[in-house]
C-alpha positions in Angstrom: 15.0 5.5 10.6 15.1 7.0 7.2 12.3 9.0 5.8 9.8 7.3 3.5 8.2 10.5 2.2 7.9 10.9 -1.5 10.3 13.9 -1.5 13.0 11.8 0.2 12.8 8.7 -1.9 13.1 7.5 -5.5 10.5 5.4 -7.3 12.7 2.3 -6.9 13.1 3.0 -3.2 9.3 3.3 -2.8 8.8 0.0 -4.6 11.2 -1.6 -2.2 9.5 0.0 0.8 6.1 -1.4 -0.1 7.5 -4.8 -1.1 9.6 -5.3 2.0 7.0 -3.8 4.4 3.8 -5.2 3.0 4.6 -7.9 0.5 4.6 -11.5 1.8 6.6 -12.9 -1.1 4.2 -15.8 -1.4 1.7 -14.3 -3.9 -1.7 -12.9 -3.3 -3.6 -16.1 -3.2 -2.9 -16.8 0.5 -3.0 -13.2 1.7 -5.5 -12.3 4.4 -5.8 -8.9 2.8 -7.5 -10.5 -0.2 -9.9 -12.2 2.2 -10.7 -8.7 3.5 -10.8 -7.3 -0.1 -7.5 -5.5 0.2 -5.6 -7.0 -2.7 -2.1 -6.6 -3.8 -0.1 -4.1 -1.8 1.7 -2.9 -5.0 -1.7 -1.9 -6.4 -3.1 -0.4 -3.2 0.0 1.8 -2.9 0.5 2.4 -6.6 0.0 6.2 -6.1 2.7 6.2 -3.5 5.1 4.3 -5.7 4.4 6.7 -8.5 4.9 9.7 -6.3 1.3 10.9 -6.3 0.2 10.4 -2.7 1.9 9.6 0.6 1.4 6.3 2.4 -0.5 8.1 5.2 -3.1 9.5 2.7 -3.6 6.1 1.2 -4.0 4.5 4.6 -6.5 7.1 5.7 -8.7 6.5 2.6 -8.4 2.7 2.9 -9.4 2.8 6.6 -12.2 5.2 5.9 -13.7 2.9 3.3 -13.3 -0.1 5.6 -15.0 1.6 8.5 -17.9 2.6 6.3 -18.3 -1.0 5.2 -17.6 -0.2 1.5 -15.7 -2.6 -0.7 -12.0 -1.9 -0.3 -11.1 -2.6 -3.9 
């Protein structure tokens, strides 16, 4: 498996990683993440796509907010 770290990927590769891993291709209206308040994966992982924060950092923050009962958005 190839590294998905920011240092090992281009912006275009990161967009593809998020799209292929988390995007359903059917639009957000039928996404269970929206039901949970998650929203569009491209927006949730915008910092990763732009090379600012790793996926693991974003996931930890997201999970922490979820566990504390805060709104995810």
